[in-house]
C-alpha positions in Angstrom: 113.9 91.2 75.9 114.6 87.9 73.7 112.8 84.8 72.7 115.0 82.9 74.6 114.2 84.8 77.8 110.4 84.4 77.4 110.5 80.6 76.6 112.5 80.3 79.8 110.0 82.1 81.6 107.1 80.2 80.2 108.9 77.0 81.5 109.1 78.3 84.8 105.8 78.9 85.2 104.5 75.8 84.0 106.6 73.8 86.0 106.1 75.7 89.5 102.8 76.4 89.1 101.7 73.1 87.3 97.8 72.4 87.6 97.4 76.0 88.6 97.8 77.1 85.0 95.0 76.1 82.7 97.0 77.4 79.4 100.1 79.3 78.2 101.0 81.0 74.9 103.6 83.3 73.6 102.9 86.1 71.4 104.4 89.5 70.5 107.0 88.5 72.9 104.9 88.5 75.3 103.6 85.2 77.8 100.1 84.9 78.4 98.7 82.5 80.9 95.2 81.3 81.7 94.3 80.2 85.4 91.2 80.7 87.1 89.7 82.8 89.8 90.4 80.4 93.0 94.2 80.3 91.7 94.5 83.9 91.0 96.1 85.1 94.2 98.6 82.3 94.3 99.5 82.5 90.9 100.0 86.1 91.1 101.9 85.6 94.6 104.6 83.3 93.0 105.1 85.8 89.8 106.0 88.8 92.0 107.9 87.0 94.9 109.7 84.4 92.8 113.4 85.3 92.2 113.1 84.1 88.5 110.2 86.5 87.9 109.6 89.4 89.9 107.0 90.9 88.5 106.5 93.7 91.0 104.5 96.0 89.1 100.8 96.0 87.9 100.3 98.0 84.9 96.9 97.4 84.5 93.3 95.3 84.9 91.7 95.0 81.6 88.0 93.5 81.4 86.3 92.0 78.4 82.5 90.9 77.9 81.6 88.3 75.8 77.8 88.3 76.4 77.6 85.0 74.3 79.8 82.8 76.4 78.9 80.9 79.4 81.8 82.3 81.0 80.8 85.8 80.0 83.7 88.1 81.3 87.5 88.2 81.1 90.0 89.8 83.4 93.7 90.4 82.1 96.1 91.3 84.7 99.2 93.0 83.1 102.4 92.6 84.9 105.9 94.1 84.3 109.3 92.9 85.7 111.8 95.4 85.8 114.6 92.9 86.8 114.2 91.3 83.8 112.8 93.5 81.4 109.8 91.2 81.0 105.9 91.5 80.7 103.4 88.8 81.3 99.5 88.7 81.1 97.2 86.9 83.4 93.9 85.5 82.3 90.8 84.5 84.2 87.5 83.6 82.7 84.4 83.5 84.9 80.4 84.0 84.7 78.3 86.9 85.7 77.6 86.3 89.2 81.5 85.1 90.1 83.3 87.3 92.9 87.0 87.7 92.3 89.6 87.7 94.8 90.8 91.5 95.3 94.7 91.8 94.8 95.0 95.0 96.6 96.7 93.6 99.5 99.4 92.0 97.0 99.4 95.1 94.6 98.1 98.3 96.4 97.7 100.1 93.0 94.8 97.6 92.3 92.5 99.6 94.6 91.7 102.0 91.7 91.9 99.6 89.0 89.3 97.2 90.4 86.9 100.0 91.2 87.2 101.0 87.7 86.2 97.5 86.4 83.4 97.5 88.9 82.3 100.5 87.6 82.4 100.0 84.1 81.5 95.9 83.9 79.8 95.4 87.2 82.4 92.8 88.3 82.5 92.5 92.2 86.1 91.9 94.1 86.1 90.1 97.5 87.7 92.1 100.4 88.4 95.2 98.3 88.8 97.7 100.7 86.1 100.5 98.9 84.4 99.0 96.4 82.5 101.9 94.7 82.3 103.6 91.4 85.1 105.8 90.5 84.2 107.4 86.7 80.5 107.3 86.8 78.3 109.6 88.9 76.7 108.1 92.3 73.4 107.8 91.0 74.4 106.3 87.7 72.6 103.1 86.5 73.9 99.8 84.5 77.9 99.4 83.4 78.9 101.2 80.3 81.3 98.8 78.9 78.8 95.8 79.2 78.0 95.1 75.7 74.2 95.1 76.3 74.5 98.6 77.6 72.7 101.0 75.5 74.3 103.6 73.8 72.3 106.7 75.2 72.2 105.0 78.6 69.3 104.6 80.8 69.0 107.9 82.7 69.9 111.4 81.3 70.9 114.6 83.3 69.7 118.0 83.3 69.4 121.2 85.3 65.8 121.6 86.6 64.6 125.4 86.7 61.6 124.3 88.9 63.4 122.3 91.2 66.7 124.2 91.2 69.0 121.2 91.1 70.4 118.6 89.0 67.8 115.9 88.1 67.9 112.3 86.7 65.4 111.3 84.1 64.8 108.1 81.7 66.4 108.6 78.4 63.7 110.3 76.1 64.5 110.4 72.4 62.1 112.3 70.3 61.2 110.4 67.0 62.7 112.9 64.8 66.2 112.4 66.1 66.0 108.9 65.1 65.9 109.7 61.3 69.2 110.5 60.0 70.3 111.9 56.5 73.4 109.8 55.4 73.7 112.0 52.0 77.0 114.1 51.4 76.9 117.2 53.3 78.0 118.9 49.9 74.9 117.8 48.5 72.7 119.2 51.4 70.1 117.3 53.4 67.3 115.8 52.1 64.7 118.8 52.9 67.1 121.1 51.6 67.2 119.6 48.1 63.2 119.5 48.4 62.9 123.4 48.9 65.6 123.9 46.1 63.4 121.7 43.7 60.3 123.5 44.5 62.2 126.9 44.3 63.8 126.1 40.5 60.1 124.3 39.5 58.5 127.8 40.6 61.2 129.6 38.5 60.4 127.9 35.6 57.1 128.5 35.7 
């Protein structure tokens, strides 16, 4: 992979896709192009079937959440061309209510990848053949990789002896577990130090 090959690829993409490409840049010997969700399928079709590209393998679909932005979510499609030993990233930005076209017909491996993005971020894909959770449980609430998702989650799972089954309950942290002692473990926790001090005072008396 050479700088010349990457620069040539950028020229081809910009000249052939013209207005479909919002922006393009090269970093760490990889080309990143930005498009919009409406043109996503057209851009990916070109990258897969054009003789100068041949990006036939979808490596991954990565989601990113920026809660403070108007276009809150980013999706990055990572593609590989075995013919030319080149990699490319396709970026789209969109707001929280936008539905993204599924690329499963173009890249069948996107089936599980899109389900994972849906599960973790709540991003929905139009025309996906089986859009349901894949990493979390069926009764799970929320989307764990959203920045506003609490670290403890909304529900916790336990086995109920009374009901003889696994039950979901709202997370309930007792207050004592919210107090943390950040002293070195070599010094001992606060309450241990207090006990030691009382013992020493008693011996002195």
